[in-house]
C-alpha positions, -999 to 999 in steps of 0.1 A, spaced: 66 305 61 51 334 38 60 319 9 42 287 18 13 304 29 8 329 -1 28 310 -27 44 339 -38 83 346 -47 104 370 -23 135 386 -31 158 401 -8 185 419 -9 203 432 23 193 433 59 158 416 61 137 446 67 100 435 50 76 436 82 60 408 66 91 384 75 106 376 110 138 360 110 135 326 138 173 329 133 186 358 121 218 354 98 233 390 94 258 372 67 235 363 47 233 389 21 213 384 -5 179 355 -1 152 341 -23 129 320 -10 107 303 -43 73 280 -34 76 250 -53 41 239 -67 33 207 -86 -4 215 -101 -10 242 -79 -3 221 -51 28 233 -23 56 205 -20 83 226 -6 99 260 -8 134 267 -24 153 292 -6 190 307 -17 213 326 1 243 343 -11 268 353 20 295 373 -4 285 407 2 296 419 -35 272 389 -54 236 395 -61 210 373 -80 211 384 -117 178 381 -136 191 351 -156 199 334 -121 165 342 -107 149 328 -141 172 294 -135 162 293 -102 125 291 -114 131 262 -140 150 249 -113 114 246 -97 94 236 -124 114 199 -132 121 193 -92 84 199 -76 65 173 -98 93 152 -90 96 158 -52 57 145 -50 60 118 -73 85 109 -41 62 117 -13 39 97 -34 59 70 -36 70 70 3 36 71 14 28 42 -11 60 22 6 42 31 37 6 20 35 26 -16 15 44 -17 46 13 -19 69 -8 -41 44 24 -65 50 23 -63 82 -13 -72 87 -15 -99 64 18 -113 83 4 -112 114 -36 -120 110 -52 -147 126 -71 -155 94 -58 -173 69 -58 -145 40 -54 -163 3 -52 -157 -35 -60 -188 -53 -64 -201 -93 -99 -212 -95 -101 -253 -81 -58 -250 -89 -39 -239 -65 -28 -210 -38 -9 -181 -54 -11 -162 -19 -10 -174 13 -2 -162 50 13 -177 74 -20 -183 96 -33 -202 62 -7 -223 64 -9 -232 102 -43 -239 93 -36 -264 74 -9 -279 93 23 -263 65 56 -254 80 52 -219 61 34 -202 36 61 -218 9 53 -245 17 17 -244 9 20 -224 -18 43 -256 -33 25 -288 -21 -10 -276 -31 -15 -280 -69 -52 -290 -67 -73 -275 -40 -106 -288 -52 -88 -327 -41 -65 -317 -24 -83 -292 6 -119 -300 3 -129 -334 20 -168 -335 -5 -159 -329 -34 -196 -313 -42 -188 -289 -13 -152 -278 -37 -184 -281 -70 -209 -257 -47 -184 -232 -34 -177 -225 -75 -206 -224 -81 -212 -200 -62 -184 -177 -70 -195 -183 -110 -231 -170 -102 -228 -145 -74 -190 -137 -72 -188 -139 -38 -196 -163 -10 -195 -158 22 -190 -179 59 -195 -210 32 -185 -238 53 -169 -272 48 -147 -297 62 -112 -297 48 -85 -324 47 -48 -311 72 -18 -321 62 -15 -351 84 -48 -366 74 -71 -352 104 -101 -337 93 -109 -294 102 -139 -273 98 -130 -243 75 -155 -209 70 -143 -193 37 -155 -157 29 -139 -146 -4 -150 -127 -38 -134 -131 -75 -112 -108 -90 -113 -95 -123 -100 -78 -152 -113 -45 -169 -126 -67 -195 -151 -96 -169 -121 -119 -170 -118 -140 -143 -83 -133 -126 -86 -151 -89 -107 -161 -60 -89 -139 -34 -104 -141 7 -104 -149 45 -103 -183 62 -111 -191 96 -103 -228 113 -143 -232 133 -135 -271 143 -140 -263 177 -170 -246 167 -185 -272 146 -171 -297 174 -193 -283 202 -223 -277 182 -226 -313 175 -225 -323 210 
């Protein structure tokens, strides 16, 4: 703990009597010990602690130097490993939100097909699974939109404004019925401004629209 707080290495030979240290679980079998902070770009990622329990052995200067080199090699690896774990955790959390969201979440190629779809999106349009809607819908403009003018207007807004909010229109259900949907999406582009895909969320607002009509 002292090494972690002060970012300094310590070497002990014999009984630990340093007033700065108070062993939580004293071990009389340890005759020599070294603790080194593991730093990556001045950030603490751990502490290396090595003990010798044979009374006739001591750390040589060469061994201490080797441990120092080892720490300098391992510290960035530990930091990267911790970052990787954080990224994986974030991906798992995102995946959970994506899979369990009540709204349809999608990515699509403009006017063509969905390239990503969550279970809610498939359910809204009556498909059995995300895989089903990805494979079945090959032309969004013709298969999803009831009115071709709505498809054209959606594309126009995305091209001129880069996003659309609460765009409502009639859509085709897989069983042949018509539903009302509300779409909010934005255009994703690369660093050169080239359009990659549309990304957004979609709600089934059929019940509300029917209530308003009555």
